[in-house]
C-alpha positions in Angstrom: -2.6 47.8 23.1 -1.4 48.5 19.6 1.8 50.2 20.9 2.5 47.2 23.1 2.2 44.8 20.2 4.5 47.0 18.1 7.1 46.9 20.9 6.9 43.1 21.1 7.4 42.8 17.3 10.4 45.2 17.4 12.1 43.2 20.2 11.6 39.8 18.5 14.7 40.2 16.4 15.3 39.0 12.8 15.7 35.3 13.6 13.6 32.7 15.2 14.7 30.5 18.2 15.9 27.9 15.7 18.0 30.5 13.8 15.7 30.9 10.8 15.1 34.3 9.2 12.0 36.2 10.4 10.1 39.1 9.1 10.9 38.6 5.4 8.6 40.0 2.7 6.9 37.8 0.2 9.4 38.7 -2.4 12.4 37.9 -0.1 10.9 34.5 0.9 10.4 33.6 -2.8 13.9 34.9 -3.7 15.5 32.6 -1.2 13.3 29.7 -2.3 14.3 30.3 -5.9 18.0 30.3 -4.9 17.5 26.9 -3.2 15.7 25.6 -6.3 18.5 26.8 -8.6 21.2 25.2 -6.4 19.6 21.7 -6.1 17.4 21.5 -9.2 14.4 20.7 -7.1 12.6 21.8 -4.0 10.6 19.9 -1.4 9.3 20.3 2.2 12.2 18.3 3.6 14.8 20.3 1.7 13.4 23.6 2.9 13.3 22.4 6.5 16.9 21.2 6.2 18.1 24.7 5.0 18.5 27.1 7.9 18.8 30.3 5.8 15.2 29.9 4.7 12.0 30.2 6.8 10.4 26.9 7.7 8.1 25.0 5.3 5.2 25.8 7.6 6.0 29.6 7.2 5.7 29.3 3.4 2.5 27.3 3.9 0.9 30.0 6.0 2.2 32.9 3.9 1.2 31.6 0.5 -1.7 29.2 1.4 0.3 26.1 0.5 3.7 24.9 -0.6 2.4 24.2 -4.1 1.5 27.9 -4.6 4.9 29.0 -3.4 6.6 26.5 -5.8 4.5 27.6 -8.7 5.5 31.2 -8.0 9.1 30.4 -8.7 8.4 28.0 -11.5 9.4 24.9 -9.5 7.4 21.6 -9.9 5.6 20.3 -6.8 7.1 16.9 -6.0 5.7 14.5 -3.4 8.1 12.8 -1.1 9.4 9.5 -2.4 8.6 6.4 -0.6 5.9 3.7 -0.7 2.2 3.7 -0.2 0.5 1.6 2.4 0.0 -1.2 -0.1 3.8 -1.1 -0.9 3.6 0.6 -4.3 6.2 3.4 -5.1 5.1 7.0 -4.9 6.7 10.3 -5.6 8.3 9.1 -8.9 9.0 11.6 -11.6 7.2 11.3 -15.0 10.3 9.7 -16.6 10.5 7.1 -13.7 6.8 6.2 -14.1 7.3 5.8 -17.8 10.4 3.6 -17.2 8.3 1.3 -15.2 5.9 0.9 -18.1 8.8 0.2 -20.5 10.1 -2.5 -18.2 6.6 -4.2 -18.0 6.3 -3.9 -21.8 9.7 -5.7 -22.2 8.7 -8.4 -19.7 5.3 -9.2 -21.1 5.5 -8.0 -24.7 2.4 -5.9 -24.3 0.7 -3.7 -21.7 -2.8 -3.8 -20.1 -4.4 -2.2 -17.1 -4.5 -5.6 -15.5 -0.7 -6.1 -15.9 0.0 -2.8 -14.2 -2.4 -3.6 -11.3 -0.9 -7.0 -10.6 2.7 -5.7 -10.6 3.4 -4.7 -6.9 6.5 -2.6 -7.9 4.5 -0.4 -10.3 2.7 2.8 -9.4 -1.1 2.5 -9.1 -3.1 2.8 -12.3 -4.8 5.9 -11.0 -1.4 7.5 -10.7 -1.0 7.3 -14.4 -4.4 8.8 -15.0 -3.6 11.7 -12.6 -0.1 12.3 -14.0 -0.8 11.8 -17.8 -4.5 12.2 -18.1 -5.0 8.6 -19.3 -3.1 5.3 -19.8 -3.3 5.7 -23.5 -1.4 9.0 -23.3 1.3 7.3 -21.1 1.4 4.5 -23.7 2.0 7.0 -26.5 4.9 8.6 -24.6 6.8 5.3 -24.6 5.8 4.3 -28.1 3.4 1.5 -27.2 0.3 1.1 -29.4 -2.4 -1.0 -27.6 -3.6 -4.0 -29.6 -7.4 -4.4 -29.2 -7.0 -8.1 -29.4 -4.6 -8.1 -26.5 -6.6 -5.6 -24.5 -9.3 -8.2 -24.4 -7.9 -11.6 -25.3 -10.3 -13.5 -27.7 -12.1 -16.4 -26.1 -13.7 -19.1 -28.1 -16.1 -20.8 -25.6 -19.3 -21.1 -27.7 -20.0 -24.8 -27.9 -17.2 -25.9 -25.6 -18.1 -28.6 -23.2 -18.2 -28.3 -19.4 -15.5 -30.9 -19.2 -13.2 -28.9 -21.4 -13.7 -25.9 -19.2 -12.8 -27.9 -16.1 -9.7 -29.2 -17.9 -8.7 -25.6 -18.5 -9.2 -24.9 -14.8 -7.0 -27.9 -13.9 -4.3 -26.6 -16.2 -4.4 -23.1 -14.6 -4.2 -24.7 -11.2 -1.1 -26.7 -12.2 0.6 -23.6 -13.5 -0.3 -21.1 -10.7 -0.8 -23.4 -7.7 -4.1 -21.6 -7.0 -7.1 -20.2 -8.7 -8.8 -16.8 -8.7 -10.9 -14.5 -10.9 -7.8 -12.5 -12.0 -5.9 -15.7 -12.8 -8.8 -17.1 -14.9 -9.4 -13.8 -16.7 -5.7 -13.2 -17.3 -5.4 -16.4 -19.3 -6.0 -16.0 -23.1 -7.4 -19.6 -23.2 -10.5 -21.1 -21.7 -13.6 -19.5 -20.4 -13.8 -16.3 -18.3 -14.9 -16.4 -14.7 -18.4 -15.2 -15.6 -18.9 -18.0 -18.0 -17.7 -20.6 -15.5 -20.0 -19.2 -12.8 -22.9 -19.4 -15.3 -22.2 -22.9 -16.4 -21.6 -24.4 -12.9 -23.7 -22.2 -10.7 -20.7 -20.4 -9.2 -16.9 -20.5 -9.2 -16.7 -22.4 -5.9 -18.9 -25.2 -7.4 -16.5 -25.5 -10.4 -13.6 -25.5 -8.0 -15.1 -28.5 -6.1 -15.5 -30.5 -9.3 -11.8 -30.4 -9.9 -10.9 -31.0 -6.2 -9.7 -27.5 -5.4 -10.7 -25.8 -2.2 -10.5 -22.0 -2.4 -9.4 -20.1 0.7 -10.3 -16.6 -0.6 -9.9 -14.9 2.7 -6.8 -16.7 3.8 -5.0 -16.0 0.6 -5.3 -12.3 1.3 -4.5 -12.3 5.0 -1.4 -13.7 6.6 -3.2 -14.7 9.8 -4.3 -18.3 10.3 -8.1 -19.0 9.7 -10.5 -21.8 10.3 -8.6 -23.2 13.3 -10.0 -25.0 16.3 -10.2 -23.6 19.8 -7.2 -25.7 20.9 -5.1 -24.5 17.9 -5.9 -20.9 18.7 -4.9 -21.4 22.3 -1.7 -23.2 21.3 -0.8 -20.3 19.1 -1.3 -18.0 22.0 0.9 -20.2 24.3 3.7 -20.2 21.7 3.5 -16.4 21.4 3.7 -16.2 25.3 6.8 -18.5 25.2 8.5 -16.5 22.5 7.8 -13.0 23.9 7.5 -13.7 27.6 4.2 -11.7 27.8 0.9 -11.2 26.1 -1.0 -8.0 25.2 -3.6 -6.7 22.8 -0.9 -4.7 21.0 1.4 -7.7 20.6 -1.4 -9.9 19.2 -2.3 -7.2 16.7 1.4 -6.9 15.7 2.2 -10.6 15.3 0.5 -12.2 12.2 1.4 -15.8 13.1 -1.6 -15.9 15.5 -5.3 -15.3 14.9 -6.4 -11.8 15.2 -7.4 -10.2 18.5 -10.9 -9.9 17.2 -11.1 -13.6 16.5 -10.1 -14.4 20.1 -12.8 -12.1 21.5 -15.3 -13.6 19.1 -14.4 -17.2 19.9 -13.9 -17.0 23.7 -16.1 -14.0 24.5 -13.1 -11.9 25.7 -9.3 -12.0 25.4 -9.1 -12.4 29.2 -11.0 -15.7 28.9 -8.4 -17.0 26.4 -5.6 -15.8 28.7 -7.2 -17.7 31.6 -7.4 -20.9 29.6 -3.7 -20.9 29.1 -2.8 -19.7 32.6 -1.7 -16.2 31.7 -2.4 -13.2 33.9 -2.7 -9.8 32.2 -0.4 -8.2 34.8 2.6 -9.4 32.9 4.4 -6.7 30.8 7.8 -6.4 29.3 8.7 -3.6 31.8 7.7 -5.8 34.7 9.3 -9.1 35.9 8.2 -11.9 33.6 6.3 -14.9 35.1 7.1 -18.4 34.0 5.9 -19.2 30.5 4.1 -22.4 29.8 6.4 -25.4 29.4 6.8 -27.1 26.0 4.0 -29.6 25.4 
């Protein structure tokens, strides 16, 4: 058995089917990785897989227990692939690039806070600064910013202020922002914080009603229509059918201009019931001949 395995290994050759080197020692693998690092100034999984004279990134992972260990063995920093997170924030930035984002925010606002970083969609997440630099204060020190305690928590003078004055402050915020939320209220240096407003009026929604503002907390965070009637939901489904020529669960989940698939099931008991109410049969599919879509009403 052992001899057969040895013969197989001897006949495998020195390269893989894809032309990559095979049978290198640990030192040889690291030497080639070091040469790649010296040529490019950095090394990543994608760069390794794009270079044929090296074993694949998975080979380094198996041999050294992870790419990070292999990179550390040659003195190369481990870099994550650049791109964006699911929430749209940048990832894979270098230390200097992350600090440049802070400098830009500092120039725009005149100061920095954790809330400013969180509300900026083009900035890395706050947790990224903690992971990379140990704390936000350390990142601030590296760009020369000294946090002002008064700006970290804006002073609010609300003791003795009347309820009407608080409502006037809410009206002013509504005029400036077009909507109201806890972050908008707490981000203002004037007026009461959201906790004080909730205490005075028995809740934020109650205060909103007193100034004639109707908050759509859920709708502001989701692009799909909410609080629509049965007929409006069916009309949205008809329009989607007209535009696409078919309907499917995948299509409804993809298109955000209609209520969610779950809402149709909840409102009508099943998506097939909603289909039946608009005259659509589920046999229609883009790969099959399209049936006539509903006429314009």
